[in-house]
Steps between C-alpha positions, in 0.01 A plus 500: 500500500645839402478819708204633301302180557573515873384862528190428294414198714537704819248755373262222400536334842421827676199572279358151547555520875303825525237361261452196722504687833315810381715720725862483620778721638858509372608317812240224446612454141873502579459249782266256327672507160851517651595809303697804612308817590675706228400241238141499623487881507629526143253248359209650691579844362474365146172319574354816657603714201327252268189518715501127574525548877389787722692666782231711667433275797676481836482229764548526876851436626463263795854581615426870514640777285390608155239292325647327191352536154299201386502424128170386354405298194316704235284247323360747249836648402447329166197337341425264214200471270340172396259431213277193466383473139215265412241464224252735665679724745818675608583502871772732624665537840769709663692323777764610750827324578321260736256396228206685658244634255489879513248539218288265291301579186271269305416583141271306269666494161484230236846396389583596143822449314536855372667831572194639675517230764872563556421869552243393759771314692716811507205713612413247770848526650501881492151527647566276798820694576317833470215376719723507809717796400809284475835640390617320186853450635361267765384246241757225455313310231182353357438125501268386222328165560332325207373149423700292254832319475763759589870478420616693806856539376398635160201682650251394237183292466581177319139388489201704608166349410290635787534865396667475157842628606725246327827663394449816702798626698555704811580793272162465331305511825721786622462722194328775702646421843793724594640288783709181509278199432497122530273253323384223734278193474185570702521171693864563592410850616229375737715210620792733572266732690382212715844385606609860562210542744547158666829515689458144634493349150806416293380226264148475362286454192259784434185430296361808331127462440436817302327543163760255381666236717872494567750417768832603646777280638656679797838377627703680767277808471564525127287425196644191330489569127610156380707427191215575262206737514245265651593479869181498703260486205256273681208654313589267217528178694236264367216452749245329276587283201341652189320748725398860448678716246782716635611825340841339438345264243507187717208338678459427870755749636467619860448854374178403326354378830658729758534851360313761704274596211342153515346611829450870430304426183215369718464840670539748215882490513502597868710248696425669832128460431552130429642445847242726664216297350684178587520616862129582491424138407439508124452131415604522136822684582572253779501213248722700263741584781516142622593382151760776478657385828515141372705610199714724718566207735629292208737778398626552855556127546707483181710799607557350843620174347741690274643756743418383852489864609255740658229591250348848507160551341498853362376720220150646478339179629764464771375821661177316591637149566568533874144416606505183286840359598356219712289367212787537255742316731254214543479461122879502466542252787281247319747501212821474700641145519734578792244605759639849561262777603466769233434759771870476579617614159218691327450863597292790369689799366594764756486792260139569414554840338621520141779244527581510126553876475674510840731213406593670173600813691691297760753391237627858501490529879711185537749623240525841668555362849763253382691780323531728804 
């Protein structure tokens, strides 16, 4: 390690220490990180100048004398924007450096592959920033989450059947966005959001039950991309031989049976209304939901046999799944040949608020924090 790396690592250690504790004095930092006071003072000065930590607070000195300055973590020193693009809407969020949503905007807008739609994306970003009077220099980037097979390295859509975005690149989606951008698979965005918010998890499989079905393999708090482009694409595991037509061209895919629109279509495209009427005892919807859970149980069982990990049920349907976990686990248990209890490895998603858009923005937050 060269001198520059050592100095850089010291600053990062100090920042992460304050971020974890929320508040700390120079003496606390020097003692707990085993750094000299001059080193700590120098790094803190730089962090204060950049606005990443504050120095306005003082704490009581138990030994008497002058009260020392306590340095505080400024979670909104920088922010990131996330976009969730689907066939029928655009959801946008602004998050702070902890991943908390500062602002959320929902906009109904049919996806179209044309310049007008790209202008709408740019306007959406500017409007959400303006809505809270945010200084542009605070924005570290815009994460753009879309359905489709994404080559993350090349930042382009290799195949996009759900919203006709095959061949589109990050540059295309960013035509009217003036900030750094990343193009992210929607399932990976929501899966990354989940593991960011769940500190106790390191390895898991996240099932995204949105308007299309996908999944994310999470290993050591990272999204595992695989050697190809299909890691986690459980929406195209075959559930029913020669079953219902899937948008991919095959028949019997999990997506055809488990996408959120299959439920929302029974209540005028309102998924929340589906679960409200289900809770109120609608007999027809109860039968539909029971069949849905049967198919979901098959998918979960297959994933468990492949990965042997915790399985998180997320996406639009995952927001409502908590009240039905007991029934779902019973269905999965009947399929498991080893007698293990599904309640020990299936969990509902923790993030119930715009996980896709939030996860897309979190890619920039993670990158920013690691670069300090």
